[in-house]
VMD Tcl script that builds the backbone (N, CA, C; Angstrom):
set m [mol new atoms 342]
animate dup $m
set s [atomselect $m all]
$s set {name element resname resid chain x y z} {
  {N N MET 1 A -6.198 -11.582 -19.418}
  {CA C MET 1 A -6.260 -11.950 -18.115}
  {C C MET 1 A -8.124 -12.617 -18.192}
  {N N ASN 2 A -8.224 -13.675 -17.646}
  {CA C ASN 2 A -9.824 -13.931 -17.784}
  {C C ASN 2 A -10.265 -13.630 -16.412}
  {N N ASN 3 A -12.082 -13.249 -16.581}
  {CA C ASN 3 A -12.767 -12.758 -15.583}
  {C C ASN 3 A -12.766 -13.546 -14.275}
  {N N GLY 4 A -12.405 -14.734 -14.121}
  {CA C GLY 4 A -12.074 -15.169 -12.970}
  {C C GLY 4 A -10.934 -14.991 -12.160}
  {N N ARG 5 A -9.682 -14.667 -12.990}
  {CA C ARG 5 A -8.396 -14.199 -12.220}
  {C C ARG 5 A -8.656 -12.450 -11.847}
  {N N LEU 6 A -9.408 -11.793 -12.808}
  {CA C LEU 6 A -9.522 -10.236 -12.546}
  {C C LEU 6 A -10.487 -10.035 -11.060}
  {N N LYS 7 A -11.326 -10.946 -10.890}
  {CA C LYS 7 A -12.158 -11.351 -9.538}
  {C C LYS 7 A -11.364 -11.536 -8.529}
  {N N HIS 8 A -10.347 -12.340 -8.778}
  {CA C HIS 8 A -9.590 -12.737 -7.503}
  {C C HIS 8 A -8.727 -11.698 -7.308}
  {N N PHE 9 A -7.907 -10.885 -8.118}
  {CA C PHE 9 A -7.298 -9.791 -7.591}
  {C C PHE 9 A -8.216 -8.736 -7.297}
  {N N LYS 10 A -9.198 -8.543 -7.765}
  {CA C LYS 10 A -10.218 -7.349 -7.283}
  {C C LYS 10 A -10.559 -7.632 -6.010}
  {N N ARG 11 A -10.737 -8.600 -5.782}
  {CA C ARG 11 A -11.012 -9.204 -4.164}
  {C C ARG 11 A -9.917 -8.691 -3.098}
  {N N LYS 12 A -8.776 -9.279 -3.860}
  {CA C LYS 12 A -7.582 -9.140 -2.915}
  {C C LYS 12 A -7.149 -7.818 -2.729}
  {N N LEU 13 A -7.382 -6.818 -3.697}
  {CA C LEU 13 A -6.870 -5.148 -3.523}
  {C C LEU 13 A -7.960 -4.714 -2.639}
  {N N LEU 14 A -9.077 -5.066 -2.881}
  {CA C LEU 14 A -10.107 -4.532 -1.832}
  {C C LEU 14 A -10.436 -4.886 -0.683}
  {N N GLU 15 A -9.471 -6.277 -0.505}
  {CA C GLU 15 A -9.542 -6.433 1.200}
  {C C GLU 15 A -8.023 -5.759 1.853}
  {N N LYS 16 A -7.165 -5.611 1.175}
  {CA C LYS 16 A -5.947 -5.158 1.511}
  {C C LYS 16 A -5.917 -3.627 1.437}
  {N N ARG 17 A -6.820 -3.147 0.693}
  {CA C ARG 17 A -7.253 -1.308 0.910}
  {C C ARG 17 A -8.218 -1.706 1.962}
  {N N GLU 18 A -9.003 -2.144 2.473}
  {CA C GLU 18 A -9.952 -1.924 3.439}
  {C C GLU 18 A -8.673 -1.923 4.793}
  {N N LEU 19 A -8.498 -3.083 4.990}
  {CA C LEU 19 A -7.171 -3.425 5.927}
  {C C LEU 19 A -6.006 -1.887 6.262}
  {N N LEU 20 A -5.539 -1.441 4.921}
  {CA C LEU 20 A -4.607 -0.648 5.105}
  {C C LEU 20 A -5.365 0.673 5.648}
  {N N ALA 21 A -6.619 1.042 5.012}
  {CA C ALA 21 A -7.499 2.197 5.734}
  {C C ALA 21 A -7.610 2.534 7.129}
  {N N LYS 22 A -8.244 1.006 7.523}
  {CA C LYS 22 A -8.369 1.081 8.859}
  {C C LYS 22 A -6.688 1.023 9.965}
  {N N MET 23 A -5.900 0.531 9.349}
  {CA C MET 23 A -4.406 1.139 10.149}
  {C C MET 23 A -4.222 2.389 10.058}
  {N N VAL 24 A -4.429 2.976 8.911}
  {CA C VAL 24 A -4.026 4.730 8.708}
  {C C VAL 24 A -5.006 5.280 9.449}
  {N N GLN 25 A -6.340 4.892 9.736}
  {CA C GLN 25 A -7.149 5.498 11.027}
  {C C GLN 25 A -6.910 5.382 12.478}
  {N N ARG 26 A -6.372 3.970 12.686}
  {CA C ARG 26 A -5.731 3.909 14.059}
  {C C ARG 26 A -4.716 4.766 14.281}
  {N N THR 27 A -3.923 4.838 13.259}
  {CA C THR 27 A -2.337 5.452 13.358}
  {C C THR 27 A -2.584 6.870 13.674}
  {N N GLU 28 A -3.942 7.470 12.799}
  {CA C GLU 28 A -4.180 9.192 12.899}
  {C C GLU 28 A -4.729 9.360 14.352}
  {N N GLU 29 A -5.363 8.326 14.782}
  {CA C GLU 29 A -6.259 8.495 15.911}
  {C C GLU 29 A -5.361 8.193 17.168}
  {N N TYR 30 A -4.515 7.486 16.922}
  {CA C TYR 30 A -3.008 7.419 17.979}
  {C C TYR 30 A -2.609 8.647 18.132}
  {N N GLY 31 A -1.910 9.432 17.041}
  {CA C GLY 31 A -1.498 10.894 16.703}
  {C C GLY 31 A -1.941 12.010 17.551}
  {N N ARG 32 A -2.942 12.089 17.509}
  {CA C ARG 32 A -4.243 12.829 17.641}
  {C C ARG 32 A -4.298 13.031 19.703}
  {N N GLU 33 A -4.048 11.622 20.102}
  {CA C GLU 33 A -3.911 11.411 21.677}
  {C C GLU 33 A -2.959 12.443 22.231}
  {N N ASN 34 A -3.205 12.861 23.391}
  {CA C ASN 34 A -2.230 13.802 23.958}
  {C C ASN 34 A -1.744 12.857 24.983}
  {N N GLU 35 A -0.207 13.249 25.268}
  {CA C GLU 35 A 0.435 12.405 26.387}
  {C C GLU 35 A 0.063 13.064 27.548}
  {N N SER 36 A -0.034 12.198 28.603}
  {CA C SER 36 A -0.157 12.651 29.888}
  {C C SER 36 A 0.532 13.452 30.859}
  {N N GLU 37 A 0.534 14.376 31.284}
  {CA C GLU 37 A 1.133 15.307 32.103}
  {C C GLU 37 A 1.973 14.403 33.005}
  {N N THR 38 A 1.436 13.082 33.431}
  {CA C THR 38 A 1.933 12.481 34.546}
  {C C THR 38 A 3.174 11.823 33.750}
  {N N MET 39 A 3.515 11.818 32.268}
  {CA C MET 39 A 4.579 10.762 32.096}
  {C C MET 39 A 6.270 11.688 32.372}
  {N N ASP 40 A 7.138 10.871 32.540}
  {CA C ASP 40 A 8.201 11.404 32.717}
  {C C ASP 40 A 8.757 11.946 31.366}
  {N N ALA 41 A 10.087 12.292 31.361}
  {CA C ALA 41 A 11.012 12.452 30.311}
  {C C ALA 41 A 10.945 11.560 29.198}
  {N N ALA 42 A 11.737 10.237 29.812}
  {CA C ALA 42 A 11.841 9.102 29.007}
  {C C ALA 42 A 10.240 8.634 28.397}
  {N N ASP 43 A 9.589 8.298 29.100}
  {CA C ASP 43 A 7.900 7.931 28.860}
  {C C ASP 43 A 7.603 9.126 27.275}
  {N N LEU 44 A 8.025 9.939 27.619}
  {CA C LEU 44 A 7.742 10.985 26.458}
  {C C LEU 44 A 8.472 11.104 25.282}
  {N N ALA 45 A 9.581 10.483 25.238}
  {CA C ALA 45 A 10.281 10.545 24.404}
  {C C ALA 45 A 10.031 9.067 23.535}
  {N N VAL 46 A 9.918 8.169 24.498}
  {CA C VAL 46 A 9.332 6.825 23.798}
  {C C VAL 46 A 7.836 6.899 23.297}
  {N N ALA 47 A 7.049 8.056 23.833}
  {CA C ALA 47 A 5.871 8.054 22.886}
  {C C ALA 47 A 6.114 8.695 21.951}
  {N N SER 48 A 6.983 9.953 21.570}
  {CA C SER 48 A 7.511 10.670 20.488}
  {C C SER 48 A 7.754 10.161 19.288}
  {N N TYR 49 A 8.798 8.749 19.726}
  {CA C TYR 49 A 9.306 8.047 18.934}
  {C C TYR 49 A 8.440 7.251 18.412}
  {N N THR 50 A 7.688 6.535 18.727}
  {CA C THR 50 A 6.488 5.949 18.714}
  {C C THR 50 A 5.593 6.203 17.624}
  {N N LYS 51 A 5.272 7.563 17.742}
  {CA C LYS 51 A 4.480 8.280 17.075}
  {C C LYS 51 A 5.294 8.627 15.275}
  {N N GLU 52 A 6.471 8.747 15.482}
  {CA C GLU 52 A 7.392 8.986 14.180}
  {C C GLU 52 A 7.682 7.959 13.608}
  {N N VAL 53 A 7.431 6.936 14.106}
  {CA C VAL 53 A 7.573 5.278 13.400}
  {C C VAL 53 A 6.050 5.107 12.837}
  {N N MET 54 A 5.235 5.352 13.503}
  {CA C MET 54 A 3.723 4.967 13.304}
  {C C MET 54 A 3.317 6.262 11.992}
  {N N PHE 55 A 3.461 7.413 12.065}
  {CA C PHE 55 A 3.351 8.464 11.206}
  {C C PHE 55 A 4.149 7.810 9.746}
  {N N GLY 56 A 5.542 7.715 9.903}
  {CA C GLY 56 A 6.323 6.846 8.843}
  {C C GLY 56 A 5.845 5.572 8.191}
  {N N MET 57 A 5.059 4.862 8.757}
  {CA C MET 57 A 4.358 3.755 8.538}
  {C C MET 57 A 3.229 3.956 7.642}
  {N N SER 58 A 2.491 5.066 8.455}
  {CA C SER 58 A 1.048 5.545 7.436}
  {C C SER 58 A 1.567 6.127 6.356}
  {N N SER 59 A 2.366 7.111 6.161}
  {CA C SER 59 A 2.353 7.537 5.009}
  {C C SER 59 A 2.810 6.163 3.871}
  {N N MET 60 A 3.982 5.691 4.324}
  {CA C MET 60 A 3.912 4.232 3.118}
  {C C MET 60 A 2.397 3.949 3.179}
  {N N ASP 61 A 1.760 3.696 4.068}
  {CA C ASP 61 A 0.544 2.741 3.567}
  {C C ASP 61 A -0.287 3.806 2.701}
  {N N HIS 62 A -0.482 5.216 3.146}
  {CA C HIS 62 A -0.900 6.200 2.095}
  {C C HIS 62 A -0.301 5.596 0.562}
  {N N GLN 63 A 0.829 5.827 0.417}
  {CA C GLN 63 A 1.100 5.548 -1.098}
  {C C GLN 63 A 0.727 4.345 -1.598}
  {N N LYS 64 A 0.448 3.278 -0.420}
  {CA C LYS 64 A 0.426 1.703 -1.270}
  {C C LYS 64 A -1.522 1.894 -1.293}
  {N N LEU 65 A -2.200 2.757 -0.561}
  {CA C LEU 65 A -3.494 2.914 -1.054}
  {C C LEU 65 A -3.718 3.583 -2.154}
  {N N GLN 66 A -2.856 4.420 -2.544}
  {CA C GLN 66 A -2.593 5.204 -4.038}
  {C C GLN 66 A -2.406 4.199 -5.050}
  {N N LEU 67 A -1.438 3.248 -4.674}
  {CA C LEU 67 A -1.065 2.242 -5.618}
  {C C LEU 67 A -2.357 1.073 -6.094}
  {N N ILE 68 A -2.913 0.429 -4.640}
  {CA C ILE 68 A -4.222 -0.343 -4.939}
  {C C ILE 68 A -5.392 0.365 -5.835}
  {N N GLY 69 A -5.680 2.020 -5.401}
  {CA C GLY 69 A -6.567 2.230 -6.397}
  {C C GLY 69 A -6.208 2.477 -7.471}
  {N N ASN 70 A -5.034 2.972 -7.869}
  {CA C ASN 70 A -4.567 3.027 -9.359}
  {C C ASN 70 A -5.205 1.471 -9.919}
  {N N ALA 71 A -4.499 0.249 -9.341}
  {CA C ALA 71 A -4.824 -1.041 -9.926}
  {C C ALA 71 A -6.162 -1.473 -9.831}
  {N N LEU 72 A -6.834 -0.925 -8.887}
  {CA C LEU 72 A -8.401 -1.120 -9.306}
  {C C LEU 72 A -8.661 -0.462 -10.453}
  {N N GLU 73 A -8.415 0.621 -10.884}
  {CA C GLU 73 A -8.767 1.784 -11.748}
  {C C GLU 73 A -8.357 1.166 -13.154}
  {N N ARG 74 A -6.947 0.047 -13.341}
  {CA C ARG 74 A -6.487 -0.506 -14.213}
  {C C ARG 74 A -7.317 -1.653 -14.546}
  {N N ILE 75 A -8.256 -2.350 -13.461}
  {CA C ILE 75 A -8.990 -3.367 -13.582}
  {C C ILE 75 A -10.728 -2.640 -14.507}
  {N N LYS 76 A -10.980 -2.024 -13.969}
  {CA C LYS 76 A -12.184 -1.218 -14.836}
  {C C LYS 76 A -11.630 -0.986 -16.297}
  {N N ASN 77 A -10.459 -0.442 -16.556}
  {CA C ASN 77 A -10.231 -0.009 -17.580}
  {C C ASN 77 A -9.621 -1.362 -18.474}
  {N N HIS 78 A -9.332 -2.537 -17.954}
  {CA C HIS 78 A -9.147 -3.780 -18.741}
  {C C HIS 78 A -7.833 -3.524 -19.004}
  {N N SER 79 A -7.086 -2.866 -18.279}
  {CA C SER 79 A -5.571 -2.888 -18.290}
  {C C SER 79 A -4.835 -3.843 -17.387}
  {N N TYR 80 A -5.663 -3.932 -16.437}
  {CA C TYR 80 A -4.659 -4.716 -14.970}
  {C C TYR 80 A -3.724 -6.121 -15.500}
  {N N GLY 81 A -2.505 -6.333 -14.980}
  {CA C GLY 81 A -1.938 -6.921 -15.274}
  {C C GLY 81 A -0.841 -7.078 -16.716}
  {N N ILE 82 A -0.943 -5.521 -17.005}
  {CA C ILE 82 A -0.199 -5.207 -18.307}
  {C C ILE 82 A 0.919 -3.934 -17.474}
  {N N CYS 83 A 2.103 -4.374 -17.982}
  {CA C CYS 83 A 2.981 -3.493 -17.498}
  {C C CYS 83 A 2.826 -1.845 -17.635}
  {N N ILE 84 A 2.761 -0.918 -16.957}
  {CA C ILE 84 A 2.424 0.477 -17.348}
  {C C ILE 84 A 3.573 0.958 -18.822}
  {N N ASN 85 A 4.571 0.640 -18.475}
  {CA C ASN 85 A 5.811 0.916 -19.077}
  {C C ASN 85 A 5.731 0.155 -20.362}
  {N N CYS 86 A 6.331 -1.091 -20.313}
  {CA C CYS 86 A 6.860 -1.654 -21.647}
  {C C CYS 86 A 5.307 -2.255 -22.251}
  {N N LYS 87 A 4.224 -2.402 -21.410}
  {CA C LYS 87 A 2.957 -2.766 -22.218}
  {C C LYS 87 A 2.965 -4.282 -22.314}
  {N N LYS 88 A 4.043 -5.322 -21.365}
  {CA C LYS 88 A 4.143 -6.458 -21.516}
  {C C LYS 88 A 3.555 -7.059 -20.702}
  {N N GLU 89 A 2.795 -8.385 -20.451}
  {CA C GLU 89 A 2.164 -8.986 -19.411}
  {C C GLU 89 A 2.816 -9.085 -18.190}
  {N N ILE 90 A 2.281 -8.729 -16.767}
  {CA C ILE 90 A 2.821 -9.174 -15.746}
  {C C ILE 90 A 2.961 -10.429 -15.447}
  {N N LEU 91 A 3.814 -11.216 -14.631}
  {CA C LEU 91 A 3.638 -12.543 -14.070}
  {C C LEU 91 A 2.849 -12.439 -13.159}
  {N N LEU 92 A 2.109 -13.654 -13.096}
  {CA C LEU 92 A 0.628 -13.976 -12.228}
  {C C LEU 92 A 1.595 -14.491 -10.715}
  {N N ASN 93 A 2.501 -14.575 -10.537}
  {CA C ASN 93 A 3.059 -15.063 -9.402}
  {C C ASN 93 A 3.637 -13.606 -8.884}
  {N N ARG 94 A 3.907 -12.685 -9.731}
  {CA C ARG 94 A 4.383 -11.210 -9.183}
  {C C ARG 94 A 2.989 -10.401 -8.788}
  {N N LEU 95 A 1.630 -10.849 -9.375}
  {CA C LEU 95 A 0.738 -10.030 -8.886}
  {C C LEU 95 A -0.009 -10.795 -7.811}
  {N N GLU 96 A 0.152 -12.098 -7.500}
  {CA C GLU 96 A -0.001 -12.966 -6.447}
  {C C GLU 96 A 0.565 -12.161 -5.041}
  {N N ALA 97 A 1.846 -11.571 -5.136}
  {CA C ALA 97 A 2.568 -11.352 -4.171}
  {C C ALA 97 A 2.246 -9.457 -4.177}
  {N N VAL 98 A 2.306 -9.207 -5.079}
  {CA C VAL 98 A 2.129 -7.735 -5.182}
  {C C VAL 98 A 0.962 -7.241 -5.844}
  {N N PRO 99 A -0.023 -7.342 -5.944}
  {CA C PRO 99 A -1.435 -7.477 -6.931}
  {C C PRO 99 A -1.804 -5.741 -7.535}
  {N N TRP 100 A -0.802 -4.946 -6.588}
  {CA C TRP 100 A -1.139 -3.544 -7.186}
  {C C TRP 100 A 0.177 -2.768 -7.973}
  {N N ALA 101 A 0.699 -3.934 -8.425}
  {CA C ALA 101 A 2.301 -3.782 -8.891}
  {C C ALA 101 A 1.678 -3.329 -10.536}
  {N N PRO 102 A 2.166 -2.140 -10.794}
  {CA C PRO 102 A 2.249 -1.459 -12.243}
  {C C PRO 102 A 3.330 -1.582 -13.081}
  {N N TYR 103 A 4.122 -2.414 -12.730}
  {CA C TYR 103 A 5.475 -2.533 -13.656}
  {C C TYR 103 A 5.256 -4.236 -13.631}
  {N N CYS 104 A 6.190 -4.717 -14.608}
  {CA C CYS 104 A 6.653 -5.811 -14.519}
  {C C CYS 104 A 7.998 -5.952 -13.820}
  {N N VAL 105 A 8.468 -7.202 -13.472}
  {CA C VAL 105 A 9.632 -7.148 -12.957}
  {C C VAL 105 A 11.123 -6.747 -13.485}
  {N N LYS 106 A 11.130 -6.556 -14.842}
  {CA C LYS 106 A 12.212 -6.037 -15.447}
  {C C LYS 106 A 11.957 -4.391 -15.436}
  {N N CYS 107 A 10.763 -3.972 -15.551}
  {CA C CYS 107 A 10.696 -2.437 -15.621}
  {C C CYS 107 A 10.869 -1.616 -14.289}
  {N N GLN 108 A 10.575 -2.674 -13.196}
  {CA C GLN 108 A 10.836 -2.128 -12.003}
  {C C GLN 108 A 11.932 -2.431 -10.966}
  {N N SER 109 A 12.768 -3.117 -11.946}
  {CA C SER 109 A 14.088 -3.306 -11.760}
  {C C SER 109 A 14.982 -1.978 -12.413}
  {N N LEU 110 A 14.701 -1.580 -13.326}
  {CA C LEU 110 A 15.352 -0.554 -14.030}
  {C C LEU 110 A 14.572 0.587 -13.179}
  {N N LEU 111 A 13.703 0.474 -12.815}
  {CA C LEU 111 A 12.862 1.610 -12.150}
  {C C LEU 111 A 13.983 2.194 -10.852}
  {N N GLU 112 A 14.278 0.944 -10.156}
  {CA C GLU 112 A 14.733 0.864 -8.920}
  {C C GLU 112 A 16.014 1.401 -8.988}
  {N N LYS 113 A 16.776 1.083 -9.900}
  {CA C LYS 113 A 18.285 1.385 -10.259}
  {C C LYS 113 A 18.208 2.715 -10.607}
  {N N ASN 114 A 17.417 3.453 -11.226}
  {CA C ASN 114 A 17.707 4.777 -11.408}
  {C C ASN 114 A 17.221 5.568 -10.380}
}
mol reanalyze $m
mol bondsrecalc $m
mol representation Tube
mol addrep $m
């Protein structure tokens, strides 16, 4: 992969990492907020459910942040864009859609089946 494309993907990854980090921080701050003593049972239930959903999303965001960090490391190691399983090149349109993708479509599909 040429330097121009690598810079493009590095920029995309850094932007996504920054966005996700802000979202995780907001979610964690929201989770620390105390419910008001004036809330009734229904409001407390909704607030509890909302926190549960947000923490689930935060967990997925943490996983995605890890994948982004791994992709940035592969850029440094000059192995970005190469499937970590079969060592074949990952298609550019896949990387455009999921720039942190460590696997080609075929290997990702096999991984998901198992």
